[in-house]
Structure formats: structure tokens, C-alpha cells
C-alpha positions in Angstrom: -41.4 159.6 -109.6 -40.6 163.4 -109.5 -41.6 163.9 -113.1 -44.9 162.2 -112.6 -45.7 164.2 -109.4 -44.4 167.6 -110.5 -44.3 167.4 -114.2 -47.9 168.6 -114.7 -47.2 171.5 -112.4 -44.2 172.6 -114.4 -46.2 172.4 -117.7 -49.0 174.5 -116.2 -46.5 177.1 -115.0 -44.9 177.3 -118.4 -48.3 177.6 -120.1 -49.4 180.3 -117.7 -46.2 182.3 -118.3 -46.7 182.1 -122.1 -50.3 183.4 -121.8 -49.4 186.3 -119.5 -46.2 187.3 -121.4 -48.2 189.6 -123.7 -50.2 191.3 -121.0 -49.3 194.9 -120.1 -50.0 196.8 -116.9 -51.7 200.0 -117.8 -51.2 202.7 -115.1 -52.4 205.6 -117.4 -55.8 205.6 -115.7 -54.2 206.2 -112.3 -51.9 208.9 -113.7 -54.9 210.6 -115.3 -56.8 210.6 -112.0 -53.8 212.1 -110.2 -53.6 214.9 -112.8 -57.3 215.7 -112.3 -57.0 216.3 -108.6 -56.0 219.9 -107.9 -52.7 220.5 -106.2 -52.8 222.8 -103.2 -52.1 226.3 -104.3 -52.3 225.6 -108.0 -56.0 226.4 -108.9 -57.6 225.8 -105.6 -59.4 228.7 -104.1 -61.2 229.4 -100.8 -64.3 231.4 -101.5 -66.1 233.4 -98.9 -69.7 234.4 -99.9 -72.3 236.5 -98.0 -75.8 235.2 -98.6 -78.9 237.1 -97.5 -81.6 235.0 -95.7 -84.3 237.4 -94.6 -84.5 241.2 -94.1 -81.6 241.5 -91.6 -80.2 238.0 -91.4 -77.4 236.6 -93.5 -75.0 233.6 -93.6 -71.4 233.3 -94.7 -70.5 230.3 -96.9 -66.8 229.2 -96.9 -66.0 226.7 -99.7 -62.8 225.2 -101.0 -60.9 224.7 -97.8 -60.8 220.9 -98.3 -58.3 221.4 -101.2 -55.7 222.6 -98.7 -56.2 219.5 -96.4 -58.2 221.5 -93.7 -60.5 219.5 -91.5 -63.8 221.3 -92.1 -65.5 220.2 -88.9 -62.6 221.6 -86.9 -62.6 224.8 -88.9 -66.4 225.1 -88.4 -65.9 224.6 -84.6 -63.2 227.3 -84.6 -65.4 229.8 -86.4 -68.3 229.1 -84.0 -66.2 229.6 -80.9 -64.3 232.6 -82.2 -67.4 234.5 -83.4 -70.0 233.2 -80.9 -72.4 232.1 -83.6 -73.7 228.9 -85.2 -71.5 227.2 -87.7 -71.9 223.9 -89.6 -70.5 221.8 -92.5 -73.1 221.2 -95.2 -73.1 219.9 -98.7 -74.2 222.2 -101.5 -76.3 221.3 -104.6 -73.1 220.1 -106.4 -72.2 217.8 -103.5 -69.2 219.8 -102.3 -68.8 220.3 -98.6 -68.8 223.9 -97.4 -68.9 225.7 -94.0 -72.0 227.8 -93.3 -71.5 230.5 -90.6 -74.5 232.4 -89.2 -74.0 236.2 -89.0 -72.2 238.9 -90.9 -68.6 238.0 -90.1 -67.2 237.9 -93.6 -64.2 240.2 -93.0 -63.3 238.5 -89.7 -63.4 235.0 -91.3 -61.0 236.2 -94.0 -58.5 237.4 -91.5 -58.9 234.3 -89.3 -58.3 232.0 -92.2 -55.1 233.8 -93.2 -53.9 233.9 -89.6 -54.8 230.3 -88.6 -54.2 228.3 -91.7 -50.7 229.0 -93.1 -51.0 226.5 -95.9 -53.6 228.7 -97.6 -51.9 231.6 -99.4 -53.4 235.1 -99.4 -54.1 235.2 -103.1 -56.1 231.9 -102.9 -58.7 233.4 -100.6 -61.5 235.2 -102.5 -64.4 237.2 -101.1 -67.6 237.4 -103.1 
């Protein structure tokens, strides 16, 4: 009785094991993706650029902070409250998020980033 009830199940299990014995699990794709992501401090840079808007107006663009696990919205809020100006997180043409700060506060932002975010080393912050 047992063989009649469970015999077909055992045959199916054995057949399935034979078919899957030659399959391999390929984790190389996951390893390649992990290698592509920049490690904090390796090649990641925070760039601070001053961009002219009109005759006397300019904005400061801070890009690359997401590589150091910095919450960009909180950083933008910090810049806005510290410098009493407008600050927002926007996406550039390449689709990368960056912080745009209104006003000429490039040197002050440089000092504030180094003082506030200890995970960002001094040599990783570049002013253009």
C-alpha cells in the first residue's frame, strides 16, 4: 500500500534530483555589481561648484554626498537653516541627486561639511 501511495513521489523526487544535479548557482553577477559600487573614501568625492545665474546671483551645487551615506534632504535642511537661504535636493541631467544652495556660501559649506560629517575625509571634498 505504501509503495503504491508514495512510490510515484519518490520516483519524481529522484528524477528531479538528477535533473538539478548539473545546475550551478552563479553569483558572479552579484559580485560584479558589488565591485561597481564605490566604497566610501575610495574614489568617491564631494564636489562643491559655484554656478552663476544672473548678474549678481549665484547658486552652489554640492554633489557626491550620497556616496558617504549622507541623507541629502537632512543636509539640505541643515544648509538652509545654517546660512539662512534656500536649499533643495534636485536631480541633474545625469540623474544624480545633488544639493542646490542659493547664495555665495561656497567656503562656508566646505567648512560645515568637514565639521558636521566626520565620515567624509578632507581630501574627498573638492571645490570647483
